[in-house]
N, C-alpha and C positions, 0 to 999 in steps of 0.2 A: 504494500500500500504506500502511496506517495502523495504528498501535498506540494503544490507549487505556489510560491508567494513572490510577487514582484515587490521589490524592496525599495523604500522610498527616499531615505535621507543619505547624505554623503558621509562617508567614514573619515575619521581623522587619520592622516597618514602616520603621524608621530614618528617613532623611531623604528617602526617595523622593518624597514628596508635594511637595517643593520644586520639582520640574520644572514643576508647574502654576502655582506661585506666582511663578516667576522668568521673565523675558524670553521672547520668542517666538523660534521657529526660523524658518528660511527658509520652511518649510511654512506657518507661521502667517501669513506675509505674504500668502499667497494665500487666506486664509480670513477671514471677517468677524469672528469671535470665537474666542478660544482655548477648546478643549474642557475641560470640567470633569473633575476626578478623580472617577471613579465607584467607587473602591475596587478590590479584587482582582477579576479577571475570573472568570467562571464557567468559561471554557475558554480555553486558549491553544493555537494551532495552529503547530507547528514544522516547518520544512522543512530537509532536509540531504541530502547525497550519501552513499551507502555506500562511501566512499573513506577511505583512511588520512588524507588531508588534511582530513577532517572529524572527526578523532579526538575533540576535546572534545565534540562532539554525541553521538557514539556512546558514549563513556565516561559522559557525563552521563545518557544513557538507560539503559544497561546496569547501571550501578552505583547508580542512584537519586539522583544529585546534584541533579537538578531536583526530584525528589519531596521531597527533604529541605527544600526552600525554599518550595514552592508551596502548602502547606497544602491547602485544600479545592478549589483550582482544578484542573480536569481538563486533562490534557495529551494532545493528539493529535499524533502525528508522521507525516510523509509524506516519502518519499524521491524524489529527482529524479536525472536523468542528465545534465542540462545547465543552465547558468545561465539560459539563455533561458526554459526552462520554469518555473524557480523565480521569476524576475522577473515573468513573466506571472501566476503565482499570487499574488504579493504585490500586483501592480497591480490584479488582479481582486478582491482582498479575501478570497481563500480561504485565505491564510496570514497570520499575525500577525508571526512572527519566522522568519528563515531564516539558515542558514550558506551562504555563497556566495563565489565568487572576487572578487578586487578589481575586475577589469574589469566584470563584470556588476553589481557593487555601484554603480559609477559610473553605469552605464547605468540602473539602477533609480532612482537619485537624480535623474538627468536627466529620464527619462520621467515620473516622478511629480511633477516640478516641486518637488522638495524634500520630498515627503511620505513618503519612505522614507530612513532614515538609519542609519549605522553606530553601534552602541552598544558594540562591543567587537571586539578582534581574536580570532583563534582559532588559526591556524597560520601560521608563516612558513617560507619555503623549500620545498624538495621539488619542483623542476621541472627537467627536463633535456631537451636535444635528444639523443636516442639514435638511432644510425644503423647501417646495414650496415657491417661492419668494413672494407670496401673504400673507404669514404668517410673520408678522413683529414684533409681541410681544406675550408674553405667552397667553394672553386672546384669541388670534386668533386660538389657538389649540383646543378650545372647540368643541367637536363633530368630531375631526379629528382622523386619524389613524397614529400612529407613530410606526415604527419597531425597534426591538432590535434583536441581533443575536440569543439569546435563553433565555428561562425562567431562571431567577436567575443568569445569567452571569454578568460580570462586568458592561457592559453598560446597561443591564436591570435594575440592582440595581441603577445605577446612574440616569437613567431617572425617575424611580419611586420615588426616594428620592427627586429629583428636582420638580417633579409634586406635591408632598406633600407640599414642601416649598412654592410653588406658589398657593396653594389652588386648584389644578386642579385634585386631585385624584378622579377617577370616572367620570371625564369630558372628558378624552382622552382615546381612544381605543389603547391598546398596543398589537401589533402583533409580535410574535416571528417567525422570518424568517431567513434562512441562508442568509449570506450577498449577494451572487449573486442574490438570489430571491428578496431581497429588492431593488437592483438596477433595476431589470426588473419591479417590482411592482410599483416603483416610476415613472419610465418612462411611465408606462401604466396607471397611475392615480389611482392605487389601494391602495396605501399608500401615505401619505402626507409628509413623511420625516422619518428620523431614527436617533437614538443615536447610532453612529457607530464608530468602531475603524478604523484606517488606514489599507489599502488604500481606504476603502470603503466610508468614508466620503469625501475624495478627489475625488473619482470616481463620486459621485453624484454631487459634485460641478463642476468639470471640464467637465464631459461628459453628465450631465443631468440637468444642470442649477440650481441646488439647491443653497440655501443661508445658511450661518451659523447663527443659532439663538442663540446657546450657545456653547462656547468653554469650555470644562470641565476644562482646566487649570485655567480659571478665578474663579473657585469655590474652589480652594485649596491654602493654604499658599505657597507663592513663586511660584505658578503655577505648583507645582510638585505633581504628584500622580502616583502610580504604575499601569502599564497596564499589564505587563507580568513578571512573576517570575519563578524561577526554583525550582521544587519540587522533593523530593526523598522519597521513602519508607524507614522508619526508620530501618526496618530489613536489607535492603540492605546496608544502610549507616553503620550500626554496623558491618556487615559481610565483607564489602568490602570498607573501608574508602579510600584506595588508589585509587580505581577506581572512587569513587565519587569525590575525589580531582582532578583527571585527567579531569573529565568532567567539573567541576567548572573552572579549569584553561583554558580549551579549550573555554568555554563560555566567560570568562573574556578576553582572547586574541582576540576572534572574535569581541567582543564589542569594544575593544580598537582599533583594526584595522579598523572597520567600521567607528568609529568617525574620525580617522585620514585620511581616504581615502574615503570620502563620495561619490564622483562621481563613483568610481569603485565599492563601496559597493552597490550602486543602481543596477548596472548591475549584480552583483553576486546574490543579492536577487531576482531580476527579473528572472534570469535564474533558480534559485532554485524553485521559484513559478511555472514557466513554466514547469519544469520537473515533477511537481506533477499534475498541473491543465490543462496543454496544452495551456495555454493562457498567453500572455504578458500583462504587464501593460503599458499604454501610458506614454511617457516621462513626460508630465506635471503632471500626477497623481503621479508618483514616486517622482518628485521634491517636490511637495506640501506635500506629506506624510512624507518624510524625514525631512522637515522643522518643522513638528509638533510633532516629537517625539525625544527622547533621548535614545541612547544605553548606558545602565549603569548597573553595577553589584549591585548598591545600591537599595535594595527593598523599600526604603523610609519607614522605620519601624514605624515612628511616625504616619502614616495614618491608621494603621490597627484597632486600637480601634474604630476609627470613622467609618471605613468601616464595622466593625461588627455590629455597631448600625444602619448603613444605611440599612443593610439587614433586620433588624427588621422593620424599617420604610417602606421598600419596600414590606413587607409582605412575604419575602422569608423564614424567620425563626421566631419563636415565641419570642425568647429572645437572646440577644447577648452572644456569647460563650466566655468563659475564654480562652484567647489566650496565656497564659504562656506556653512556649515551642514550640510555632508556628514556631519560627526561630531557626535555628542552623547555625550560621555564622562563626563557628570556622575555618573551612577549608578556606573559603573566606578570613577571616582576617589573617590567616597564609600567604596566597598568597599576600595580601596587604602589610604585614610587609616585606616580602622578596623583594617586589618591591619598598620599601621605600615610600609607600603610607599610608595615615591615615586609621585607622580601620573604618569599616562600623558600624554605630550605630544600636543597636538592640531594643532600646526604652523599655527595660524591658521585652522583649518577648523572650530572648535567652533561649534555653534549658540549664538546669544546668548540 
């Protein structure tokens, strides 16, 4: 599904063009020459999920935050139901920018040999292991079936890493189901729970009487972990830095507005999801979901080395990837500086 929006106002050029004039990314190491800045793109193609955890994308589209920045560039948006599908679209060149989970983001960077990079965070938190009320401790999971959204996605990696730490690898059946299927399967007794992102963990709790066994925020320092980030194809970034800057600015504005206007943001996100799926989220589900996540442009860079190792523990990859160049936060930090906000840390993963 796609939407086309003609965009109305001129974008500020700012310092975006410096991306082409300064150093090379890891992606550039695999190309003969660095691509030239071609000015604003005629079109930018955006991917996202119709999920609460992609709230900045939904708010940015519904409220026109992207339109406010992109000028005459045409924006086309497409929704996905799994990180694997969106990564394939980015790798195939049918998407330019995408909102995606942290584990698929690492996978995209790896498969592209550094030609897909994170340019901003979007959402932190908002994932839980919710289970049948009769399951009250990890040992009770033996022989049970727990769902995750897809093989190798952010929650799938988190579950398998946690099972390993609890000595339960091989003792628990892991089923990869789309989130709506998990909801129906849980109510039908076909699965015993799921490690799920919002709003689906809240749907199982509020509408299917599930209980929280693990809140993922309890597993991370300060309770912070990245759930959704903003990716871009490096080729597109080099050719159209002004357009990427406009998209990062739109996302940043959407996240800031959502934090400052939480009640209205719930309605906007619900409407955006309904426009794609045809279904509304119940009020209690939205309320609980928004309480469990944070809209933030900070990708929480310090977590990625651990996340890369977690993918090994989860059996998704054979060895942890070198993540140098995984982040290119220069445009984001230019915007932070202009807003008199502190820079977002890259934890040594910034493209040179």
